[in-house]
C-alpha positions as CSV (number, residue, x, y, z in Angstrom):
1,X,8.6,-18.9,0.7
2,X,9.3,-17.2,-2.6
3,X,7.0,-14.8,-4.1
4,X,7.7,-13.3,-7.4
5,X,6.5,-9.8,-8.1
6,X,5.2,-8.9,-11.9
7,X,6.0,-5.7,-13.3
8,X,2.3,-4.5,-13.0
9,X,2.5,-5.6,-9.2
10,X,5.7,-3.5,-8.6
11,X,4.3,-0.5,-10.6
12,X,1.2,-0.6,-8.1
13,X,3.3,-1.1,-4.9
14,X,6.6,1.0,-5.4
15,X,5.1,4.2,-5.0
16,X,3.5,3.2,-1.8
17,X,6.9,2.6,-0.3
18,X,9.3,5.2,-1.2
19,X,8.9,6.6,2.2
20,X,11.3,3.7,3.4
21,X,9.1,3.0,6.2
22,X,6.0,0.9,4.9
23,X,6.1,-2.7,4.3
24,X,4.1,-4.9,2.2
25,X,2.7,-7.6,4.7
26,X,0.6,-10.9,3.2
27,X,-1.9,-12.0,5.3
28,X,-4.0,-15.0,5.8
29,X,-7.2,-13.0,7.1
30,X,-9.6,-14.9,9.1
31,X,-11.9,-12.2,10.3
32,X,-15.4,-13.1,9.6
33,X,-14.4,-16.3,7.9
34,X,-15.9,-18.7,10.5
35,X,-12.8,-20.5,11.9
36,X,-8.8,-20.1,11.9
37,X,-8.4,-22.4,9.0
38,X,-10.8,-20.2,6.6
39,X,-9.1,-17.2,5.4
40,X,-8.7,-15.1,2.5
41,X,-5.0,-13.9,1.4
42,X,-4.9,-10.0,1.6
43,X,-2.4,-7.5,1.4
44,X,-1.3,-5.0,4.0
45,X,0.7,-1.9,4.3
46,X,2.4,-1.6,7.6
47,X,5.1,0.3,9.4
48,X,6.9,-2.5,11.1
49,X,6.9,-6.3,11.6
50,X,5.3,-7.7,14.6
51,X,6.7,-10.9,16.7
52,X,6.5,-13.9,14.7
53,X,7.0,-12.4,11.3
54,X,9.2,-13.4,8.6
55,X,10.2,-12.3,5.4
56,X,9.7,-14.2,2.1
57,X,12.2,-14.1,-0.6
58,X,11.0,-11.2,-3.0
59,X,12.4,-8.3,-5.4
60,X,12.5,-5.4,-5.3
61,X,11.1,-5.2,-1.9
62,X,10.3,-7.4,1.1
63,X,7.3,-8.8,2.0
64,X,6.5,-10.2,5.5
65,X,4.1,-12.7,6.9
66,X,3.4,-14.7,10.0
67,X,5.3,-17.9,10.5
68,X,2.0,-19.6,11.3
69,X,0.5,-18.5,8.0
70,X,3.3,-20.3,6.0
71,X,1.3,-23.4,6.0
72,X,-1.6,-22.0,3.9
73,X,0.7,-21.1,0.9
74,X,3.3,-22.8,-1.4
75,X,7.0,-22.3,-1.4
76,X,6.8,-20.5,-4.9
77,X,4.1,-17.9,-5.6
78,X,3.6,-15.0,-7.7
79,X,1.9,-11.5,-7.1
80,X,0.6,-10.0,-10.3
81,X,-1.8,-6.8,-10.8
82,X,-4.9,-6.8,-13.0
83,X,-5.4,-3.0,-13.8
84,X,-9.1,-3.9,-15.0
85,X,-10.2,-5.3,-11.9
86,X,-8.0,-3.0,-9.7
87,X,-6.8,-6.1,-7.6
88,X,-4.0,-8.2,-7.0
89,X,-3.5,-11.6,-7.8
90,X,-1.6,-14.3,-5.8
91,X,-0.9,-17.6,-7.6
92,X,1.3,-20.5,-7.8
93,X,1.6,-23.0,-10.5
94,X,-1.2,-25.3,-9.1
95,X,-4.0,-22.6,-7.9
96,X,-5.3,-19.0,-7.6
97,X,-5.0,-18.4,-3.9
98,X,-7.1,-14.9,-4.6
99,X,-7.9,-13.2,-7.6
100,X,-9.2,-9.9,-6.4
101,X,-6.9,-9.6,-3.4
102,X,-7.1,-6.3,-1.3
103,X,-4.6,-3.8,-0.4
104,X,-5.6,-2.6,3.0
105,X,-3.5,0.3,4.4
106,X,-3.1,-0.5,8.1
107,X,-0.3,2.2,8.7
């Protein structure tokens, strides 16, 4: 999976990653959604990868995700940041996955 980050998204995330230990994780969060195929794409800040997680092709820093969640996403997506809404946007050429994506600190 390839995730292109816009300049706005990079500007928001870069300061959070300066410690060299923090990773950005794309999560298909199903907590409170009813079943495992209903979920909401969310970003987490974590300190390490877990078993079964892989790295997306992304620059200037890596994004990780659970391999089993890959089915919910397209091969090419874009992560943007909307300053007016203070939220991230995950989209592709075909759809918007989440126009108000949260960034949750799980460190």
